[in-house]
N, C-alpha and C positions, 0 to 999 in steps of 0.2 A: 725925787719922790713922785713928781708928776709923771715922769716917764714910766715908772712902775705901775701907777694907777691907769695910765693910758694903755699900757700893754695888757693889763688885766681886763680892762673894758673891752678891748679888741678880742681877747680870748673868750670872754662871756658872749660877745656878739657872734662869734663862730659857733659856740655851743648852741645858741638859738637857731642857727642855720641847720645844725645837725638834728635838732629836735623837730624842725619843720619837715625833714625827711620822714621822721617817724609818724608825724601827723598824716602825711600823704600815703605812706606805705604800711601803716599799722595793720596787722592781721585782724584785729578786732576793734570794735568801737571803744572799748575800755582802754586799750593800749594808746589809742589816739587821744583819749581824754587825759590820760596820765601825761602824755607829751605836751598837751596844751597847758596843763598845770606846771610842767617844768619850764615851758616858755615864759609863763607868767612869773615864776620865781626868778628866772634869769633876768627878766626885764626889771624886776625890783632891784636886783643886785646891780644892774647896769645904771639904773637911776641913782643909786647911792654912789657909785663910782663917779658919775657925772657931777654930783653935788660936791664931792671932794676935789675933783679936778677944777671946777669953776670957783671953788672957795665959798660956796653957798650951801653948805651941808644942811643947815637948819631948814631951809626951804625945800630942798630936794628930799630930805628924810620924811617930811610931812607928806609929800607926794608919794613916796615909796610906800609908806604905811597905808595910805588910802588905797593905792593900787593893789597892795597885798591883800587887804581885806576884801576888795571887790573880786579879785582873782579867786580867793578861797571860796567865797560864797557862790560865785558863778560855777566853779568846777563841781562843788558839792551838789548844787541844785541840778546841774546837767546830769551828773552821775545818778542822782535819785530818779530823775525823769527817765533816763535810759534804762535803769534797772526795772522800773515799773513797766515800761513799754516792752521790755524783753520778757518779763514774767507774763505779761498779757498775751504775747505771741505764743509762748510755750503752752499756756493754758488753753488757748483757743484751737 
């Protein structure tokens, strides 16, 4: 069971690397923002996998939930800020 969880964690870590490419090469700022959100979601999944691998799922799940909330609020706030600044540029 641990081998399957470790293989899944490695796969999720590789997906984070793919998303870093989209952050660097995104054609628009909103594509980059979506990629940052995906990196945060994959990081939450990676934290959960680590919790099950180390046998401390209760502690790691609390950390994952906290990180997921911070990730969501941060991405939404940054999206609203960028949307307002883009509207300001188009209006001016």
